[in-house]
C-alpha positions as CSV (number, residue, x, y, z in Angstrom):
1,M,-0.2,-14.8,-8.1
2,A,-0.9,-16.5,-4.8
3,H,2.5,-16.1,-2.9
4,P,5.2,-13.7,-2.9
5,Y,7.7,-16.5,-3.7
6,H,6.0,-17.0,-7.1
7,H,6.4,-13.3,-7.9
8,A,10.1,-13.7,-6.9
9,V,10.6,-16.8,-9.2
10,R,9.2,-14.7,-12.1
11,S,11.5,-11.8,-11.2
12,A,14.4,-14.1,-11.4
13,R,13.3,-15.3,-14.8
14,L,12.9,-11.8,-16.0
15,F,15.9,-10.0,-14.5
16,G,18.4,-12.8,-13.6
17,G,19.6,-14.0,-10.2
18,T,17.7,-16.1,-7.8
19,P,14.2,-15.7,-6.3
20,E,15.8,-14.9,-3.0
21,D,17.2,-11.7,-4.6
22,Y,13.6,-10.4,-5.0
23,L,11.6,-12.0,-2.1
24,A,11.9,-9.1,0.3
25,I,10.2,-6.8,-2.2
26,H,7.4,-9.2,-3.0
27,D,6.9,-9.9,0.7
28,W,6.6,-6.2,1.4
29,F,3.8,-5.8,-1.3
30,D,1.8,-8.6,0.2
31,E,2.4,-7.9,3.9
32,S,-1.1,-6.4,4.2
33,K,-2.5,-10.0,3.7
34,A,-1.8,-10.4,7.4
35,H,-4.6,-7.8,8.1
36,L,-7.1,-8.7,5.4
37,A,-6.8,-12.0,3.7
38,D,-8.6,-11.3,0.5
39,V,-7.7,-9.2,-2.6
40,R,-8.8,-6.0,-0.9
41,H,-5.4,-6.1,0.9
42,R,-4.0,-4.9,-2.5
43,A,-5.5,-1.4,-2.0
44,L,-2.8,-0.5,0.5
45,R,0.3,-1.0,-1.8
46,H,-0.7,-2.4,-5.2
47,H,-0.8,1.0,-7.0
48,S,1.6,3.7,-8.4
49,E,2.3,5.3,-5.0
50,G,3.0,1.9,-3.5
51,I,5.6,1.2,-6.2
52,F,7.4,4.6,-5.5
53,L,7.1,3.9,-1.7
54,C,8.8,0.5,-2.3
55,E,11.6,2.2,-4.2
56,A,12.0,4.7,-1.3
57,I,12.3,1.8,1.1
58,F,14.5,-0.6,-0.9
59,G,16.5,1.9,-2.9
60,A,16.6,2.8,-6.6
61,T,18.3,-0.5,-7.6
62,L,19.2,-3.9,-6.1
63,T,22.2,-6.0,-7.2
64,N,21.1,-9.6,-7.7
65,S,23.2,-12.6,-7.1
66,A,24.3,-12.5,-10.7
67,G,25.9,-9.1,-10.1
68,K,23.2,-7.3,-12.2
69,Q,21.7,-4.1,-11.0
70,V,17.9,-4.2,-11.3
71,P,15.6,-1.1,-10.8
72,V,13.4,-1.7,-7.8
73,R,10.6,0.2,-9.4
74,T,10.6,-2.2,-12.3
75,V,10.3,-5.1,-9.8
76,G,7.5,-3.3,-8.1
77,E,5.7,-2.7,-11.4
78,Q,6.1,-6.4,-12.3
79,H,4.4,-7.4,-9.0
80,V,1.5,-5.1,-9.4
81,K,1.0,-6.1,-13.1
82,D,1.2,-9.8,-12.3
83,D,-1.6,-9.4,-9.8
84,L,-3.8,-6.8,-11.5
85,G,-2.8,-6.7,-15.1
86,W,-2.1,-2.9,-14.9
87,I,-0.9,-0.2,-12.5
88,P,-3.8,1.7,-10.9
89,S,-3.4,4.9,-9.0
90,V,-4.4,5.3,-5.4
91,K,-7.5,7.2,-6.6
92,D,-8.5,4.1,-8.6
93,W,-8.7,2.2,-5.3
94,L,-10.1,4.9,-3.0
95,Q,-12.9,6.0,-5.2
96,H,-14.6,2.7,-4.7
97,I,-14.6,2.8,-0.9
98,E,-18.0,3.4,0.5
99,L,-18.0,6.3,2.9
100,Q,-19.0,5.6,6.4
101,P,-20.1,8.2,9.1
102,W,-17.1,7.1,11.4
103,M,-14.6,8.1,8.8
104,G,-15.3,11.8,9.4
105,R,-16.2,12.0,13.1
106,T,-13.8,13.5,15.4
107,P,-14.1,15.7,18.5
108,F,-11.0,17.6,17.3
109,R,-11.8,20.7,15.1
110,P,-8.6,22.6,14.3
111,Q,-10.6,25.7,13.1
112,M,-12.3,26.1,16.5
113,E,-10.6,26.7,19.9
114,T,-12.5,24.8,22.4
115,S,-11.5,23.1,25.6
116,A,-11.4,19.4,25.8
117,S,-14.4,19.3,28.0
118,A,-16.4,21.5,25.6
119,A,-15.5,19.2,22.7
120,S,-16.5,16.2,24.7
121,A,-19.8,17.9,25.6
122,E,-20.4,18.7,22.0
123,H,-19.6,15.0,21.0
124,E,-22.0,13.7,23.6
125,A,-24.7,16.1,22.5
126,G,-24.3,14.8,18.9
127,D,-23.3,18.2,17.6
128,I,-20.3,16.8,15.7
129,R,-20.8,16.8,11.9
130,M,-18.8,15.4,9.1
131,T,-17.1,17.9,6.9
């Protein structure tokens, strides 16, 4: 679906109430579009962990304008299934990310006790390796 409002309209049809009852949840799932305006934004919240995080943020249930209690997790599942057709795990998304050298480079090494200047010197010398 192209816009969170369309997800909210579908939620209202499925669970009762009005689209406004569900819009905050669907907006939350698609907030990442502000940072990456293509389907890759979905990797941040469109998965099982994102659905449980949504529930932690919005609560276990919401009471819609018709007075019906609706499980937030069910609304989140609807959003992800509407967009993807299934509910992937975080692993399903992350296993397709191509590793880049910058992802593992850091001058901080918890297993070694070095001064900041020594770490800086190692970094400048190119002695930092990905682990």
